[in-house]
C-alpha positions in Angstrom: 12.7 -11.1 1.9 13.2 -10.4 5.7 10.0 -10.4 7.0 8.8 -12.5 4.3 5.3 -13.8 6.2 4.6 -9.8 5.8 6.4 -9.2 2.9 5.5 -11.9 1.0 2.4 -12.8 4.4 2.0 -10.6 6.3 5.2 -9.0 4.2 2.7 -8.0 0.8 -0.1 -11.0 1.5 -2.5 -8.5 3.0 -5.3 -7.7 0.5 -4.3 -4.2 -0.7 -7.8 -3.4 -2.5 -10.2 -1.2 0.0 -13.6 -2.2 0.2 -16.0 0.7 1.3 -16.3 1.6 4.5 -19.8 3.0 6.0 -19.9 5.0 8.9 -22.8 5.5 11.3 -24.3 8.8 10.4 -23.9 7.7 6.4 -25.9 4.2 7.3 -28.3 6.7 9.4 -28.9 8.5 6.1 -28.7 6.3 3.2 -30.5 3.5 2.3 -28.2 0.6 1.9 -28.9 -2.2 -1.1 -26.1 -4.9 -1.7 -25.9 -2.8 -5.2 -25.1 0.5 -3.5 -22.6 -1.3 -1.0 -21.0 -2.9 -3.6 -20.4 0.3 -6.0 -18.8 2.6 -3.7 -15.6 1.9 -4.9 -12.2 0.3 -4.3 -10.2 3.4 -2.2 -13.3 5.0 -0.5 -11.8 6.3 2.5 -13.1 5.3 6.0 -13.8 9.0 7.1 -14.5 9.6 11.4 -14.6 5.7 12.4 -12.0 3.4 14.0 -12.0 0.1 13.2 -12.6 -0.9 16.6 -15.6 1.7 16.5 -17.0 -0.2 13.3 -16.8 -3.4 14.8 -18.8 -2.1 17.6 -21.3 -0.6 15.3 -21.8 -3.5 12.7 -22.0 -6.0 15.9 -24.4 -3.7 17.5 -26.3 -4.0 14.1 -25.7 -7.8 14.0 -27.2 -8.1 17.0 -30.5 -6.1 16.3 -30.6 -7.5 13.0 -29.3 -11.0 13.0 -30.7 -12.1 9.7 -29.3 -9.0 7.9 -26.3 -10.2 5.3 -24.9 -6.7 4.7 -24.1 -6.3 8.2 -22.6 -9.5 8.6 -20.6 -8.9 5.7 -19.3 -5.6 7.3 -18.7 -7.0 10.4 -16.8 -9.5 8.8 -14.7 -6.7 6.8 -13.9 -4.7 9.9 -12.2 -7.6 11.8 -10.2 -8.4 8.2 -9.3 -4.9 8.6 -8.2 -5.1 12.5 -6.1 -8.4 11.4 -4.7 -6.1 8.6 -3.7 -3.8 11.4 -2.4 -5.7 14.1 -1.6 -8.9 12.7 -3.5 -10.8 15.0 -4.7 -14.5 13.6 -8.2 -14.1 15.9 -9.6 -11.0 13.9 -9.2 -13.0 10.8 -11.1 -16.4 12.7 -13.7 -13.6 13.4 -14.1 -11.8 10.3 -14.4 -15.5 8.4 -17.3 -16.4 10.9 -18.8 -13.4 9.9 -18.8 -13.8 6.1 -19.7 -17.1 6.4 -22.9 -16.4 8.4 -23.7 -13.8 5.5 -23.5 -16.3 3.2 -25.4 -18.9 4.7 -28.3 -16.2 4.3 -27.4 -15.2 1.1 -25.1 -18.0 -0.9 -24.4 -15.5 -4.0 -23.6 -12.1 -2.1 -20.6 -10.8 -4.1 -19.5 -8.2 -1.2 -19.5 -11.7 1.1 -17.5 -14.0 -1.0 -15.2 -11.1 -2.2 -14.1 -10.7 1.3 -14.2 -13.7 2.3 -11.6 -14.5 -0.8 -9.5 -12.2 0.7 -9.9 -13.6 4.5 -9.0 -16.6 3.1 -6.0 -15.2 1.3 -5.0 -14.1 4.9 -5.2 -17.0 6.5 -3.1 -19.0 3.7 -5.9 -20.7 2.7 -4.5 -19.8 -1.4 -6.7 -22.8 -3.4 -9.7 -21.6 -1.3 -9.0 -17.8 -2.0 -8.5 -18.4 -5.5 -12.0 -20.3 -6.0 -14.0 -17.9 -4.1 -12.3 -14.7 -6.1 -12.5 -16.7 -9.4 -16.5 -17.4 -8.6 -17.2 -13.6 -7.9 -15.1 -12.7 -11.0 -16.8 -14.9 -13.7 -19.7 -13.6 -12.6 -19.0 -10.3 -12.3 -15.9 -8.9 -14.2 -16.0 -5.6 -13.0 -15.6 -6.9 -9.5 -12.0 -5.7 -9.3 -11.6 -6.7 -5.8 -12.1 -10.5 -6.7 -9.4 -9.7 -9.7 -6.7 -8.4 -7.3 -7.4 -12.0 -4.8 -6.8 -13.7 -8.1 -3.7 -12.2 -8.9 -2.3 -12.7 -5.0 -3.6 -16.2 -5.0 -1.9 -16.8 -7.8 1.4 -15.5 -6.8 1.6 -17.0 -3.5 1.0 -20.3 -5.1 4.3 -19.8 -7.3 1.7 -19.3 -10.3 3.2 -16.0 -11.6 2.5 -15.9 -14.9 -0.9 -16.2 -14.3 -0.4 -13.4 -11.4 1.3 -10.8 -13.5 -2.2 -11.5 -16.5 -4.6 -11.1 -13.7 -2.1 -7.8 -12.5 -1.8 -6.4 -16.1 -5.9 -7.0 -16.3 -6.1 -5.1 -13.2 -4.2 -2.1 -14.0 -6.1 -1.4 -17.0 -9.5 -1.0 -15.4 -7.8 0.6 -12.3 -5.2 3.3 -11.7 -5.3 2.7 -7.8 -2.6 2.4 -5.2 -3.7 -0.9 -4.8 -2.7 -1.6 -8.2 0.8 -0.5 -7.9 1.6 -2.1 -5.0 1.3 -5.1 -6.5 2.8 -4.6 -9.3 5.9 -3.5 -7.0 5.6 -7.1 -5.3 5.7 -9.0 -8.8 9.1 -6.7 -9.7 11.0 -7.5 -7.0 10.0 -11.1 -7.2 11.0 -10.8 -10.8 14.4 -9.1 -9.8 13.7 -5.9 -10.9 14.5 -4.1 -7.5 14.3 -0.3 -8.8 10.8 -0.8 -10.9 9.9 -2.2 -7.6 10.9 0.8 -5.5 9.3 3.1 -8.2 5.8 1.0 -8.0 5.9 1.5 -4.8 6.6 4.8 -4.5 3.6 5.4 -6.7 1.4 3.6 -4.7 2.2 5.9 -1.6 1.8 8.9 -3.5 -1.6 7.9 -5.0 -2.6 6.7 -1.5 -1.9 10.1 0.0 -3.5 12.0 -2.8 -6.6 9.7 -2.6 -6.8 11.2 1.0 -6.3 7.5 2.2 -5.2 7.7 6.2 -4.5 5.5 8.9 -3.1 1.7 8.2 -4.8 2.1 4.6 -2.2 4.9 3.9 0.8 3.1 6.4 0.4 0.0 4.5 2.3 1.8 1.4 4.9 3.4 3.2 5.7 0.3 5.5 6.0 -1.6 2.5 8.5 0.8 0.4 10.4 0.8 4.2 11.0 -3.2 3.5 11.8 -2.6 -0.1 14.7 -0.1 1.0 15.6 -2.1 3.7 16.3 -5.3 1.6 18.5 -3.0 -0.4 20.4 -2.3 2.3 19.2 1.6 2.4 19.1 2.2 5.9 18.0 5.9 6.2 15.4 5.5 3.4 13.9 2.6 5.1 13.9 4.1 8.6 12.2 7.5 6.8 9.3 5.5 5.7 9.1 3.2 8.4 8.8 6.7 10.1 6.4 7.9 7.9 4.0 4.6 8.7 4.4 5.4 12.1 3.1 8.9 11.7 0.0 7.6 9.6 -1.1 4.6 11.9 -0.1 5.1 15.9 1.5 1.8 17.1 1.4 -0.2 13.8 2.8 -2.9 14.0 4.9 -3.4 10.9 6.4 0.2 11.3 7.4 -1.1 14.7 9.4 -4.1 12.9 11.1 -2.0 10.4 12.3 0.6 12.9 13.5 -2.2 15.4 15.1 -4.0 12.2 17.0 0.0 11.3 18.3 0.2 14.9 19.8 -3.4 14.9 21.0 -3.0 11.4 22.5 0.4 12.4 24.2 -0.7 15.8 21.8 0.1 18.4 20.5 -3.5 19.5 19.5 -1.6 23.0 17.3 0.2 21.0 15.9 -2.5 18.7 15.4 -4.6 21.7 13.5 -2.2 23.3 11.3 -1.5 20.4 10.4 -5.5 20.0 10.2 -5.8 23.7 7.1 -3.7 23.5 6.0 -5.2 19.9 6.2 -8.9 21.1 3.9 -8.1 23.9 0.3 -9.2 22.4 -0.1 -10.5 20.1 3.3 -12.0 19.8 4.5 -13.2 16.2 6.9 -16.1 15.9 8.9 -14.0 13.3 9.4 -11.1 15.9 10.0 -13.0 19.3 13.1 -15.3 17.2 14.5 -11.9 16.2 14.3 -10.8 19.4 16.1 -13.7 20.5 19.3 -13.2 18.2 19.4 -9.3 19.0 19.8 -10.5 22.9 22.4 -13.0 21.4 24.1 -10.7 19.7 24.1 -8.3 22.5 25.9 -10.7 24.6 22.6 -11.7 26.6 22.6 -15.9 26.3 19.9 -16.5 28.9 17.5 -13.8 27.4 18.2 -15.1 24.4 17.2 -18.6 25.2 14.3 -17.0 26.9 12.7 -16.1 23.8 14.0 -19.2 21.7 11.7 -21.1 24.1 8.7 -18.8 23.9 8.6 -19.4 19.8 8.5 -23.0 20.5 6.0 -22.9 23.4 3.9 -20.8 20.6 4.2 -23.3 18.1 2.4 -25.6 20.5 -0.2 -23.5 21.8 -1.4 -22.1 18.3 -0.8 -25.6 16.5 -4.6 -24.8 15.2 -2.9 -21.7 13.0 -0.1 -23.6 12.1 -0.7 -22.9 8.5 0.5 -18.9 9.3 3.9 -20.2 10.9 4.7 -23.3 9.4 7.3 -21.1 7.2 8.8 -19.0 9.7 8.9 -22.2 12.2 10.8 -24.1 9.7 13.3 -21.4 9.1 13.7 -20.7 13.3 14.3 -24.4 13.9 16.8 -24.6 11.3 18.8 -21.4 11.4 19.0 -22.3 15.0 19.7 -26.2 14.5 16.6 -27.1 16.7 14.1 -29.9 15.9 15.7 -30.1 12.3 13.6 -32.9 11.4 10.4 -30.9 12.2 11.6 -28.2 10.7 12.1 -30.1 7.3 8.3 -31.7 8.1 7.0 -28.0 8.4 8.9 -26.8 5.0 7.3 -29.6 3.0 3.8 -29.0 4.8 4.3 -25.4 3.6 5.0 -26.5 -0.1 1.9 -28.2 -0.2 0.0 -25.4 0.2 2.4 -22.6 -1.5 4.6 -23.2 -4.1 6.3 -19.7 -4.1 10.0 -19.3 -4.8 10.0 -18.6 -0.7 8.2 -22.3 0.0 11.4 -23.7 -2.2 14.1 -21.5 -0.3 12.6 -22.6 3.5 12.4 -26.3 2.1 16.3 -26.0 0.6 17.4 -24.8 3.8 15.1 -27.5 5.8 17.0 -30.1 3.6 20.3 -28.4 3.9 20.5 -28.3 8.2 19.3 -32.2 7.8 22.3 -32.9 5.6 20.8 -33.7 2.5 22.5 -31.1 0.5 21.9 -32.8 -3.3 17.9 -32.1 -2.6 19.0 -28.9 -0.9 20.9 -27.4 -4.3 18.0 -28.7 -6.3 14.9 -26.6 -4.4 17.3 -23.7 -4.1 17.8 -23.7 -7.9 13.5 -23.3 -8.0 14.1 -20.6 -5.4 16.4 -18.6 -7.6 14.8 -19.0 -10.9 13.3 -15.4 -10.8 16.2 -13.7 -10.0 15.0 -12.4 -6.9 17.3 -9.7 -5.5 17.0 -11.5 -1.8 20.0 -11.6 -0.2 18.6 -14.1 2.1 18.3 -16.6 -1.3 21.8 -15.9 -2.0 22.8 -16.9 1.5 21.1 -20.3 1.7 22.0 -21.1 -2.0 25.9 -20.0 -1.4 25.8 -22.2 2.2 24.7 -25.0 0.3 27.3 -24.6 -2.2 29.7 -24.6 0.8 28.3 -28.2 1.8 28.9 -29.1 -1.3 33.0 -28.5 -1.5 32.1 -25.8 -4.6 34.0 -23.1 -3.3 34.0 -21.0 -5.5 30.3 -20.9 -6.2 29.9 -20.8 -2.2 32.0 -17.2 -1.9 30.1 -16.2 -4.8 26.9 -16.6 -3.5 27.9 -15.0 -0.3 29.5 -12.1 -1.4 26.3 -11.3 -3.4 24.6 -11.8 -0.7 26.3 -9.3 1.3 26.1 -7.0 -1.5 23.2 -7.2 -1.8 21.9 -6.4 1.7 24.5 -6.9 4.8 21.9 -6.5 7.3 19.4 -9.1 6.0 19.5 -11.0 9.2 22.4 -10.4 11.9 23.4 -13.2 13.0 22.8 -15.4 9.5 25.0 -12.5 8.0 27.6 -13.3 10.3 27.8 -16.6 9.3 28.2 -15.9 5.5 31.2 -13.3 6.5 33.0 -16.1 8.3 32.1 -18.9 6.1 33.9 -16.8 2.9 37.0 -16.4 5.6 37.0 -20.2 6.3 37.0 -20.9 2.4 39.4 -18.0 1.7 41.6 -19.5 4.3 41.7 -22.8 3.1 42.1 -21.9 -0.8 45.4 -20.3 0.8 46.2 -23.1 2.0 46.3 -25.2 -0.7 48.0 -23.0 -3.1 50.9 -22.8 -0.8 53.8 -25.2 -1.6 
């Protein structure tokens, strides 16, 4: 699904439910208790303070009152929000540290537990997130943020029926944009692209009507842009990415999406310029790899090679955060025929912690690249089981069929991939076209007397 770490990690994996933000003046004039904090509401609007200001404020309060679990919980929340805004794994680690400290002081604090579940989800500890969220929800069936995390964790683990059950229950209890955003993701995975668009449009409209601002509003427009992009609807995708950028200046998901649109539209120079800024700090595996591909397509092999080497270097340096990048790194190695045994090991490791269709797709692609086509076909069957209308899935299936000399099936799958979205991956789409042409040539040759 394109930027799958965010459309699927960092593409829908971030928590949509928004716990309440507390600004300095509010704190100074209000007696805050655990009960009042947890009852403020899911979609309360952050009014004045930026995330950096909130981090500074709560950090200051923790320094003044190191044994205050509420301040620690809100510091953790602010770091979590910073992670959503930047995609920086270090922010999630800081959030985890603050929330863990809060729970040391108050082990049953509902707010801290729910937030830690959200942070665990962002760190790809899906089983841990599920356990924490279930603990909160069992104690308090009104804890909607926990219920949302339960659904999200099930979704990432590939428990689609359980995820749908949680989301439907959430829908009965809340009419927030966060609910419709989740229903959009579920509809996409189930192959209902049009319903996915409608739900995400509802989410964005509700977010605007509630007065959400910054990343809280931009996220919905960015995800709507993703949906349009994965359907090959570039103009509509660009409009949504621009709305996201307007709502939250410098938003990395908006920049990434606009770069994809520029590249798909043929303006590689503009795409490269934007991604050069995007990969400055903090760089992410997926974006660096894509920048390398665009350099290659634009006739700059040396620059492409430099980006590819950077990906490998990042993998070595950031080994501690490998769980966040296993999927992207496995796909990068497989796409570029590098370290294929490592690609397979990474894909297998990913499947151990994340059983969604994209884990099976990644495994299938790595198996195919390692010449294990029968096992690849079996994994690919699971990846396609939900009927997801993702061009990349059908491309992978087509190439696996081609390796098994199942020409008709291969051509059908590759043509479907290109029909769904001819821009799904500019290098891989080129390979799909070449493979179809090659198989057509073979078919004609075989039919000649």
